[in-house]
Every structure is written in structure tokens, then in C-alpha cells.
Biotite code that builds the C-alpha atoms (Angstrom):
import biotite.structure as struc

atoms = struc.array([
    struc.Atom([22.406, -11.883, -24.464], chain_id="A", res_id=1, res_name="MET", atom_name="CA", element="C"),
    struc.Atom([24.921, -9.719, -26.268], chain_id="A", res_id=2, res_name="VAL", atom_name="CA", element="C"),
    struc.Atom([26.146, -6.602, -24.505], chain_id="A", res_id=3, res_name="ASP", atom_name="CA", element="C"),
    struc.Atom([25.076, -3.514, -26.460], chain_id="A", res_id=4, res_name="THR", atom_name="CA", element="C"),
    struc.Atom([27.763, -1.333, -24.893], chain_id="A", res_id=5, res_name="LEU", atom_name="CA", element="C"),
    struc.Atom([31.411, -1.169, -25.776], chain_id="A", res_id=6, res_name="SER", atom_name="CA", element="C"),
    struc.Atom([33.864, -2.340, -23.099], chain_id="A", res_id=7, res_name="PRO", atom_name="CA", element="C"),
    struc.Atom([34.751, 1.287, -22.298], chain_id="A", res_id=8, res_name="ALA", atom_name="CA", element="C"),
    struc.Atom([31.069, 2.277, -21.984], chain_id="A", res_id=9, res_name="GLU", atom_name="CA", element="C"),
    struc.Atom([30.326, -0.770, -19.827], chain_id="A", res_id=10, res_name="ARG", atom_name="CA", element="C"),
    struc.Atom([33.305, 0.029, -17.599], chain_id="A", res_id=11, res_name="SER", atom_name="CA", element="C"),
    struc.Atom([32.158, 3.640, -17.176], chain_id="A", res_id=12, res_name="ALA", atom_name="CA", element="C"),
    struc.Atom([28.636, 2.516, -16.315], chain_id="A", res_id=13, res_name="ARG", atom_name="CA", element="C"),
    struc.Atom([29.862, -0.047, -13.778], chain_id="A", res_id=14, res_name="MET", atom_name="CA", element="C"),
    struc.Atom([32.131, 2.571, -12.161], chain_id="A", res_id=15, res_name="ALA", atom_name="CA", element="C"),
    struc.Atom([29.085, 4.756, -11.432], chain_id="A", res_id=16, res_name="ARG", atom_name="CA", element="C"),
    struc.Atom([27.488, 2.096, -9.217], chain_id="A", res_id=17, res_name="ILE", atom_name="CA", element="C"),
    struc.Atom([27.533, 3.327, -5.634], chain_id="A", res_id=18, res_name="ARG", atom_name="CA", element="C"),
    struc.Atom([28.366, 1.313, -2.553], chain_id="A", res_id=19, res_name="SER", atom_name="CA", element="C"),
    struc.Atom([26.686, 3.732, -0.135], chain_id="A", res_id=20, res_name="LYS", atom_name="CA", element="C"),
    struc.Atom([23.371, 5.586, -0.113], chain_id="A", res_id=21, res_name="ASP", atom_name="CA", element="C"),
    struc.Atom([21.795, 3.235, -2.644], chain_id="A", res_id=22, res_name="THR", atom_name="CA", element="C"),
    struc.Atom([18.049, 3.297, -3.241], chain_id="A", res_id=23, res_name="LYS", atom_name="CA", element="C"),
    struc.Atom([17.455, 0.059, -1.260], chain_id="A", res_id=24, res_name="PRO", atom_name="CA", element="C"),
    struc.Atom([19.580, 1.398, 1.614], chain_id="A", res_id=25, res_name="GLU", atom_name="CA", element="C"),
    struc.Atom([17.649, 4.689, 1.689], chain_id="A", res_id=26, res_name="LEU", atom_name="CA", element="C"),
    struc.Atom([14.333, 2.817, 1.753], chain_id="A", res_id=27, res_name="ILE", atom_name="CA", element="C"),
    struc.Atom([15.472, 0.844, 4.804], chain_id="A", res_id=28, res_name="VAL", atom_name="CA", element="C"),
    struc.Atom([16.962, 3.883, 6.538], chain_id="A", res_id=29, res_name="ARG", atom_name="CA", element="C"),
    struc.Atom([13.799, 5.978, 6.137], chain_id="A", res_id=30, res_name="LYS", atom_name="CA", element="C"),
    struc.Atom([11.553, 3.186, 7.431], chain_id="A", res_id=31, res_name="ALA", atom_name="CA", element="C"),
    struc.Atom([13.768, 2.460, 10.441], chain_id="A", res_id=32, res_name="VAL", atom_name="CA", element="C"),
    struc.Atom([14.109, 6.166, 11.288], chain_id="A", res_id=33, res_name="TRP", atom_name="CA", element="C"),
    struc.Atom([10.326, 6.691, 10.980], chain_id="A", res_id=34, res_name="ALA", atom_name="CA", element="C"),
    struc.Atom([9.822, 3.810, 13.432], chain_id="A", res_id=35, res_name="ALA", atom_name="CA", element="C"),
    struc.Atom([11.943, 5.669, 15.983], chain_id="A", res_id=36, res_name="GLY", atom_name="CA", element="C"),
    struc.Atom([15.184, 3.688, 15.778], chain_id="A", res_id=37, res_name="PHE", atom_name="CA", element="C"),
    struc.Atom([18.437, 5.627, 15.657], chain_id="A", res_id=38, res_name="ARG", atom_name="CA", element="C"),
    struc.Atom([21.567, 4.292, 14.035], chain_id="A", res_id=39, res_name="TYR", atom_name="CA", element="C"),
    struc.Atom([25.059, 5.080, 12.817], chain_id="A", res_id=40, res_name="ARG", atom_name="CA", element="C"),
    struc.Atom([25.927, 4.793, 9.145], chain_id="A", res_id=41, res_name="LEU", atom_name="CA", element="C"),
    struc.Atom([28.604, 2.598, 7.596], chain_id="A", res_id=42, res_name="HIS", atom_name="CA", element="C"),
    struc.Atom([30.439, 1.431, 10.717], chain_id="A", res_id=43, res_name="GLY", atom_name="CA", element="C"),
    struc.Atom([34.002, 2.048, 9.576], chain_id="A", res_id=44, res_name="LYS", atom_name="CA", element="C"),
    struc.Atom([35.495, 0.253, 12.571], chain_id="A", res_id=45, res_name="SER", atom_name="CA", element="C"),
    struc.Atom([33.420, -2.901, 11.996], chain_id="A", res_id=46, res_name="LEU", atom_name="CA", element="C"),
    struc.Atom([34.093, -5.810, 9.624], chain_id="A", res_id=47, res_name="PRO", atom_name="CA", element="C"),
    struc.Atom([32.309, -5.267, 6.316], chain_id="A", res_id=48, res_name="GLY", atom_name="CA", element="C"),
    struc.Atom([31.308, -1.690, 7.194], chain_id="A", res_id=49, res_name="ARG", atom_name="CA", element="C"),
    struc.Atom([27.629, -2.460, 7.904], chain_id="A", res_id=50, res_name="PRO", atom_name="CA", element="C"),
    struc.Atom([25.150, -0.050, 6.318], chain_id="A", res_id=51, res_name="ASP", atom_name="CA", element="C"),
    struc.Atom([23.310, 0.597, 9.588], chain_id="A", res_id=52, res_name="LEU", atom_name="CA", element="C"),
    struc.Atom([24.765, 0.131, 13.067], chain_id="A", res_id=53, res_name="VAL", atom_name="CA", element="C"),
    struc.Atom([22.614, 0.140, 16.192], chain_id="A", res_id=54, res_name="PHE", atom_name="CA", element="C"),
    struc.Atom([25.199, 0.291, 19.004], chain_id="A", res_id=55, res_name="PRO", atom_name="CA", element="C"),
    struc.Atom([22.553, 0.466, 21.725], chain_id="A", res_id=56, res_name="ALA", atom_name="CA", element="C"),
    struc.Atom([20.961, -2.725, 20.387], chain_id="A", res_id=57, res_name="LEU", atom_name="CA", element="C"),
    struc.Atom([24.178, -4.582, 19.551], chain_id="A", res_id=58, res_name="GLY", atom_name="CA", element="C"),
    struc.Atom([22.807, -5.013, 16.025], chain_id="A", res_id=59, res_name="THR", atom_name="CA", element="C"),
    struc.Atom([24.055, -4.268, 12.509], chain_id="A", res_id=60, res_name="VAL", atom_name="CA", element="C"),
    struc.Atom([22.182, -4.308, 9.206], chain_id="A", res_id=61, res_name="VAL", atom_name="CA", element="C"),
    struc.Atom([23.578, -4.941, 5.749], chain_id="A", res_id=62, res_name="PHE", atom_name="CA", element="C"),
    struc.Atom([21.470, -3.893, 2.756], chain_id="A", res_id=63, res_name="VAL", atom_name="CA", element="C"),
    struc.Atom([22.885, -6.080, 0.004], chain_id="A", res_id=64, res_name="HIS", atom_name="CA", element="C"),
    struc.Atom([22.474, -5.593, -3.722], chain_id="A", res_id=65, res_name="GLY", atom_name="CA", element="C"),
    struc.Atom([21.516, -8.931, -5.218], chain_id="A", res_id=66, res_name="CYS", atom_name="CA", element="C"),
    struc.Atom([23.918, -8.627, -8.147], chain_id="A", res_id=67, res_name="TYR", atom_name="CA", element="C"),
    struc.Atom([27.134, -7.756, -6.314], chain_id="A", res_id=68, res_name="TRP", atom_name="CA", element="C"),
    struc.Atom([26.556, -10.096, -3.387], chain_id="A", res_id=69, res_name="HIS", atom_name="CA", element="C"),
    struc.Atom([25.531, -13.074, -5.540], chain_id="A", res_id=70, res_name="GLY", atom_name="CA", element="C"),
    struc.Atom([21.978, -13.596, -4.261], chain_id="A", res_id=71, res_name="HIS", atom_name="CA", element="C"),
    struc.Atom([20.041, -16.613, -5.497], chain_id="A", res_id=72, res_name="SER", atom_name="CA", element="C"),
    struc.Atom([17.298, -14.474, -7.094], chain_id="A", res_id=73, res_name="CYS", atom_name="CA", element="C"),
    struc.Atom([17.006, -13.419, -10.746], chain_id="A", res_id=74, res_name="GLN", atom_name="CA", element="C"),
    struc.Atom([18.958, -10.181, -10.119], chain_id="A", res_id=75, res_name="LYS", atom_name="CA", element="C"),
    struc.Atom([21.898, -12.164, -8.773], chain_id="A", res_id=76, res_name="GLY", atom_name="CA", element="C"),
    struc.Atom([22.541, -14.183, -11.919], chain_id="A", res_id=77, res_name="ARG", atom_name="CA", element="C"),
    struc.Atom([25.980, -14.411, -13.455], chain_id="A", res_id=78, res_name="ILE", atom_name="CA", element="C"),
    struc.Atom([26.390, -12.549, -16.768], chain_id="A", res_id=79, res_name="PRO", atom_name="CA", element="C"),
    struc.Atom([26.924, -14.679, -19.861], chain_id="A", res_id=80, res_name="GLY", atom_name="CA", element="C"),
    struc.Atom([29.876, -12.650, -21.071], chain_id="A", res_id=81, res_name="LYS", atom_name="CA", element="C"),
    struc.Atom([33.124, -13.320, -19.176], chain_id="A", res_id=82, res_name="ASN", atom_name="CA", element="C"),
    struc.Atom([31.211, -15.620, -16.824], chain_id="A", res_id=83, res_name="SER", atom_name="CA", element="C"),
    struc.Atom([34.339, -17.227, -15.322], chain_id="A", res_id=84, res_name="ALA", atom_name="CA", element="C"),
    struc.Atom([35.527, -13.823, -14.112], chain_id="A", res_id=85, res_name="PHE", atom_name="CA", element="C"),
    struc.Atom([32.119, -12.935, -12.688], chain_id="A", res_id=86, res_name="TRP", atom_name="CA", element="C"),
    struc.Atom([31.649, -16.325, -11.004], chain_id="A", res_id=87, res_name="ARG", atom_name="CA", element="C"),
    struc.Atom([35.022, -15.902, -9.259], chain_id="A", res_id=88, res_name="GLU", atom_name="CA", element="C"),
    struc.Atom([34.168, -12.283, -8.342], chain_id="A", res_id=89, res_name="LYS", atom_name="CA", element="C"),
    struc.Atom([30.781, -13.207, -6.838], chain_id="A", res_id=90, res_name="PHE", atom_name="CA", element="C"),
    struc.Atom([32.227, -16.239, -5.036], chain_id="A", res_id=91, res_name="ASP", atom_name="CA", element="C"),
    struc.Atom([34.913, -14.068, -3.447], chain_id="A", res_id=92, res_name="SER", atom_name="CA", element="C"),
    struc.Atom([32.289, -11.447, -2.495], chain_id="A", res_id=93, res_name="ASN", atom_name="CA", element="C"),
    struc.Atom([30.150, -14.146, -0.843], chain_id="A", res_id=94, res_name="LYS", atom_name="CA", element="C"),
    struc.Atom([33.153, -15.570, 1.022], chain_id="A", res_id=95, res_name="ALA", atom_name="CA", element="C"),
    struc.Atom([34.095, -12.076, 2.237], chain_id="A", res_id=96, res_name="ARG", atom_name="CA", element="C"),
    struc.Atom([30.512, -11.435, 3.390], chain_id="A", res_id=97, res_name="ASP", atom_name="CA", element="C"),
    struc.Atom([30.487, -14.747, 5.258], chain_id="A", res_id=98, res_name="LYS", atom_name="CA", element="C"),
    struc.Atom([33.789, -13.928, 7.015], chain_id="A", res_id=99, res_name="ARG", atom_name="CA", element="C"),
    struc.Atom([32.522, -10.477, 7.993], chain_id="A", res_id=100, res_name="ASN", atom_name="CA", element="C"),
    struc.Atom([29.262, -11.878, 9.415], chain_id="A", res_id=101, res_name="ARG", atom_name="CA", element="C"),
    struc.Atom([31.187, -14.489, 11.393], chain_id="A", res_id=102, res_name="ALA", atom_name="CA", element="C"),
    struc.Atom([33.581, -11.875, 12.825], chain_id="A", res_id=103, res_name="ARG", atom_name="CA", element="C"),
    struc.Atom([30.705, -9.597, 13.811], chain_id="A", res_id=104, res_name="LEU", atom_name="CA", element="C"),
    struc.Atom([28.845, -12.459, 15.515], chain_id="A", res_id=105, res_name="ARG", atom_name="CA", element="C"),
    struc.Atom([32.029, -13.538, 17.281], chain_id="A", res_id=106, res_name="ARG", atom_name="CA", element="C"),
    struc.Atom([32.332, -9.965, 18.585], chain_id="A", res_id=107, res_name="ASP", atom_name="CA", element="C"),
    struc.Atom([28.779, -10.160, 19.950], chain_id="A", res_id=108, res_name="GLY", atom_name="CA", element="C"),
    struc.Atom([26.845, -8.345, 17.219], chain_id="A", res_id=109, res_name="TRP", atom_name="CA", element="C"),
    struc.Atom([23.491, -9.526, 15.886], chain_id="A", res_id=110, res_name="LYS", atom_name="CA", element="C"),
    struc.Atom([23.708, -9.410, 12.074], chain_id="A", res_id=111, res_name="VAL", atom_name="CA", element="C"),
    struc.Atom([20.692, -8.777, 9.833], chain_id="A", res_id=112, res_name="ILE", atom_name="CA", element="C"),
    struc.Atom([20.837, -8.835, 6.030], chain_id="A", res_id=113, res_name="THR", atom_name="CA", element="C"),
    struc.Atom([18.199, -7.233, 3.803], chain_id="A", res_id=114, res_name="ILE", atom_name="CA", element="C"),
    struc.Atom([18.322, -8.159, 0.119], chain_id="A", res_id=115, res_name="TRP", atom_name="CA", element="C"),
    struc.Atom([17.583, -5.669, -2.647], chain_id="A", res_id=116, res_name="GLU", atom_name="CA", element="C"),
    struc.Atom([14.985, -7.991, -4.204], chain_id="A", res_id=117, res_name="CYS", atom_name="CA", element="C"),
    struc.Atom([12.984, -8.016, -0.948], chain_id="A", res_id=118, res_name="SER", atom_name="CA", element="C"),
    struc.Atom([12.379, -4.280, -1.434], chain_id="A", res_id=119, res_name="LEU", atom_name="CA", element="C"),
    struc.Atom([11.444, -4.437, -5.139], chain_id="A", res_id=120, res_name="ALA", atom_name="CA", element="C"),
    struc.Atom([7.645, -4.286, -4.790], chain_id="A", res_id=121, res_name="THR", atom_name="CA", element="C"),
    struc.Atom([5.417, -2.626, -2.200], chain_id="A", res_id=122, res_name="ILE", atom_name="CA", element="C"),
    struc.Atom([4.091, -5.918, -0.711], chain_id="A", res_id=123, res_name="PRO", atom_name="CA", element="C"),
    struc.Atom([7.602, -7.421, -0.485], chain_id="A", res_id=124, res_name="LYS", atom_name="CA", element="C"),
    struc.Atom([8.968, -4.168, 0.925], chain_id="A", res_id=125, res_name="ARG", atom_name="CA", element="C"),
    struc.Atom([6.277, -3.969, 3.622], chain_id="A", res_id=126, res_name="GLU", atom_name="CA", element="C"),
    struc.Atom([6.947, -7.578, 4.620], chain_id="A", res_id=127, res_name="LYS", atom_name="CA", element="C"),
    struc.Atom([10.754, -7.079, 4.750], chain_id="A", res_id=128, res_name="ALA", atom_name="CA", element="C"),
    struc.Atom([10.496, -3.818, 6.711], chain_id="A", res_id=129, res_name="ILE", atom_name="CA", element="C"),
    struc.Atom([8.047, -5.347, 9.179], chain_id="A", res_id=130, res_name="LYS", atom_name="CA", element="C"),
    struc.Atom([10.381, -8.289, 9.736], chain_id="A", res_id=131, res_name="LYS", atom_name="CA", element="C"),
    struc.Atom([13.337, -5.932, 10.245], chain_id="A", res_id=132, res_name="LEU", atom_name="CA", element="C"),
    struc.Atom([11.401, -3.754, 12.692], chain_id="A", res_id=133, res_name="LEU", atom_name="CA", element="C"),
    struc.Atom([10.261, -6.846, 14.621], chain_id="A", res_id=134, res_name="ASP", atom_name="CA", element="C"),
    struc.Atom([13.896, -7.965, 14.890], chain_id="A", res_id=135, res_name="LEU", atom_name="CA", element="C"),
    struc.Atom([14.940, -4.499, 16.088], chain_id="A", res_id=136, res_name="LEU", atom_name="CA", element="C"),
    struc.Atom([12.167, -4.444, 18.717], chain_id="A", res_id=137, res_name="VAL", atom_name="CA", element="C"),
    struc.Atom([13.336, -7.872, 19.893], chain_id="A", res_id=138, res_name="GLU", atom_name="CA", element="C"),
    struc.Atom([16.932, -6.625, 19.993], chain_id="A", res_id=139, res_name="ALA", atom_name="CA", element="C"),
    struc.Atom([15.814, -3.606, 22.025], chain_id="A", res_id=140, res_name="ARG", atom_name="CA", element="C"),
    struc.Atom([14.197, -5.943, 24.571], chain_id="A", res_id=141, res_name="GLN", atom_name="CA", element="C"),
    struc.Atom([17.360, -8.058, 24.811], chain_id="A", res_id=142, res_name="ASN", atom_name="CA", element="C"),
    struc.Atom([19.770, -5.156, 24.360], chain_id="A", res_id=143, res_name="ALA", atom_name="CA", element="C"),
    struc.Atom([23.438, -5.604, 25.093], chain_id="A", res_id=144, res_name="LYS", atom_name="CA", element="C"),
    struc.Atom([24.764, -2.171, 24.161], chain_id="A", res_id=145, res_name="PRO", atom_name="CA", element="C"),
    struc.Atom([27.959, -2.126, 22.142], chain_id="A", res_id=146, res_name="ARG", atom_name="CA", element="C"),
    struc.Atom([30.574, 0.572, 21.997], chain_id="A", res_id=147, res_name="ARG", atom_name="CA", element="C"),
    struc.Atom([31.977, 1.646, 18.640], chain_id="A", res_id=148, res_name="LEU", atom_name="CA", element="C"),
    struc.Atom([35.668, 2.399, 18.555], chain_id="A", res_id=149, res_name="ASP", atom_name="CA", element="C"),
    struc.Atom([36.462, 5.739, 16.889], chain_id="A", res_id=150, res_name="PRO", atom_name="CA", element="C"),
])
């Protein structure tokens, strides 16, 4: 598929993509808050800056966009134009995510990842949120509170 935007327009559009407070992240945050769980946002002192941090539960949650984190779904496909660049970019993003998860686990954190595509429709969203809440309830029962460094 041919890009209908000029390189400058495409660059400007890509620059507007947020890394925090995305629609999928807000969906997860509202559901978790409504269920009575309290969290910190974007743990700056933690590897990968998890989107939600539950220090009392020793748990972190990443809400990953399928495109930028190279998910195996349709939204995570590599663009046809400049595909070598994008393949390298997505591979490095996936390697970074893997390193961050490993470091967090090594430090005793339970790591949960929610994918953007799992929130796309109401039935998928309900299933993903229920699974997340079940994992948080389990973490609460087995809680090993963690302290966040300032």
C-alpha cells in the first residue's frame, strides 16, 4: 500500500503518538481503579517504566501498543515502505521489552502485559480485564510488598 502522506506529514503524524495516557492505558486504569486496586503511574525508577505499578502487590502492568511493540496480531505488522528499518526498530523494541521484563522479574516483580488488540472490542476487553483483575486478586493473596525508590 502506498503512503498517501508526504514524508514530512508522516513524520509529524508519528511524532504526535503518545507513550503515556493512551486510550488502551486509560481503559485498563479505569477498570482497575473501579475494582478497588490502587496503583502508581509510570514507575520511573523501574526498568521499562511500567504503565501501572502496584507496590503493595509486587506487580507491574505494561499496556503495549501492538504496532510499536511488534505484536503478532494484524496491528503489529511491519509497514511495506522502508520495511528493513521498521523490522530492525520493532526487533530492538522487542529485545528491550524482554530485557526489562527479565530485570523486573529478577528484582522480584510479577510482570503482566496487556496488548492493545485485546481491548479492541467489548467482548475481548471484558475478557482481558477479567483476566487482569483475577491476576491482581491472586497477587493480593500472595502479596510481597515492594518499595519504590524515589
